[in-house]
C-alpha positions in Angstrom: 101.1 127.7 84.6 98.8 130.6 84.6 96.4 131.9 87.3 93.4 130.7 85.3 94.9 127.2 85.2 95.1 126.9 89.1 92.8 124.3 90.7 92.7 121.8 93.6 94.1 118.3 93.3 91.7 115.7 92.1 89.6 114.5 95.0 90.8 117.2 97.4 87.3 118.8 97.6 84.4 116.5 98.3 80.9 117.8 97.9 78.7 117.5 100.9 75.8 115.0 100.9 72.4 116.7 100.8 70.2 114.6 103.0 66.4 114.3 102.9 66.2 114.9 99.1 64.2 111.9 98.0 64.6 108.1 98.1 66.8 108.0 95.0 69.6 109.9 96.7 70.3 107.1 99.2 69.9 109.6 102.1 66.2 110.3 101.7 63.2 109.3 103.8 64.8 109.1 107.3 67.8 111.2 106.2 70.4 109.0 108.0 68.7 109.2 111.4 67.4 105.7 111.6 63.7 105.4 112.2 61.1 106.9 114.6 61.5 108.1 118.1 62.7 111.2 119.9 66.3 111.0 118.5 65.1 111.1 114.9 63.6 114.5 115.5 65.6 117.8 115.5 66.4 119.7 118.7 67.0 116.7 121.0 69.6 116.7 123.7 69.2 113.8 126.0 72.7 113.5 127.6 72.5 111.6 130.9 68.8 110.7 130.4 68.1 107.1 131.4 64.5 106.7 130.4 63.0 108.0 133.6 65.4 106.0 135.9 67.4 108.3 138.2 70.5 109.2 136.2 73.9 108.0 137.4 75.2 111.5 138.0 72.3 112.1 140.4 72.7 108.7 142.1 76.3 109.3 143.1 76.9 111.2 146.4 78.0 114.8 146.4 81.5 115.5 147.7 83.5 118.5 148.8 82.7 122.2 148.9 83.7 125.2 146.8 84.2 128.3 148.8 82.2 131.1 147.1 84.4 133.9 148.3 87.9 132.3 148.2 90.9 134.5 147.6 92.4 134.4 144.1 96.0 135.4 143.7 97.9 136.6 140.7 100.8 134.0 140.5 104.2 135.1 139.3 107.1 132.6 138.8 110.7 133.4 139.5 111.6 132.9 135.9 109.0 135.6 134.9 110.5 138.0 137.4 114.0 137.4 136.1 112.8 137.9 132.5 111.2 141.2 133.4 114.5 142.3 135.1 116.5 141.2 132.1 114.2 143.2 129.7 114.7 146.2 132.0 110.9 146.4 132.7 111.5 145.9 136.5 114.0 148.0 138.4 115.9 145.6 140.7 117.0 148.5 143.0 113.4 149.5 143.9 111.1 147.3 146.0 108.8 145.1 143.9 105.1 145.1 144.8 101.9 144.5 142.9 101.8 148.0 141.4 105.3 147.6 140.0 104.5 144.2 138.5 101.3 145.7 136.8 103.3 148.6 135.5 106.0 146.3 134.1 103.4 144.2 132.4 104.3 141.0 134.4 100.7 140.6 135.6 97.5 142.1 134.3 95.8 142.8 137.6 96.7 142.1 141.2 93.4 140.4 142.1 93.5 139.6 145.9 97.3 139.9 146.0 100.4 138.6 144.3 101.8 135.1 145.1 105.4 134.2 144.1 105.9 130.6 143.1 109.0 128.6 142.1 109.7 127.8 138.5 112.6 129.3 136.7 115.8 130.8 138.2 116.3 134.1 140.0 119.8 135.6 139.7 119.0 139.2 140.6 118.6 140.6 144.1 115.0 141.6 144.5 113.1 143.0 147.5 109.6 141.6 147.1 106.5 142.7 149.1 103.7 140.3 148.1 100.7 138.5 149.6 102.4 135.2 149.6 105.3 133.1 148.5 106.0 129.4 148.3 108.8 128.0 150.4 111.1 127.2 147.4 110.4 130.6 145.9 111.3 132.4 149.2 114.4 130.3 149.5 115.5 131.1 145.9 115.0 134.9 146.5 117.0 134.7 149.8 119.7 132.7 148.0 119.9 135.5 145.3 120.4 138.0 148.2 116.9 139.5 148.1 114.1 139.4 150.6 110.4 138.5 150.6 108.0 140.6 152.8 104.6 138.9 153.1 101.9 141.5 153.5 99.0 141.0 155.9 95.9 139.6 154.2 93.0 142.0 153.7 90.1 141.1 156.0 86.9 140.2 154.2 84.0 142.6 154.6 81.9 139.8 156.1 84.6 139.0 158.7 85.0 142.7 159.6 81.2 143.0 160.1 81.1 139.9 162.3 84.0 141.2 164.5 82.4 144.6 164.8 79.1 143.1 166.0 80.9 141.0 168.6 82.7 144.1 169.9 79.4 146.1 170.0 77.7 143.3 172.2 80.4 143.5 174.8 
């Protein structure tokens, strides 16, 4: 076997069908698109169009609400914290806050705060100061001998302005 003798297995590579190249090719004339109409033309995207009838997705009622300025937290699991301590990226003796987690590479950015969630096992005593913690996570930290300090949420700019206006009126 030499380099110039290498080739694909028989039938491994199939040539693509060139459509619209004459009636003798078997894919000429309509080019596999059927006949006539909008969908036989190029550049057509008619998803959800029902021929002028009100489409189903518009006939159904709207539900719910998405808060435009909701808080987004960087979530950290207990297993991830333990892995960072084991890898000696986090110092268990110092308090663990958002800045320490970013420096250790556990999270990329703190967003609106760090929230500790369950998942995994924590064996090391840690003093956490975070924006929030789930009940199972807080219980697991306490069981390991550590503590969770929940920081006060930062007031939104809009809420601060509203409270300031109220105080000015009085």
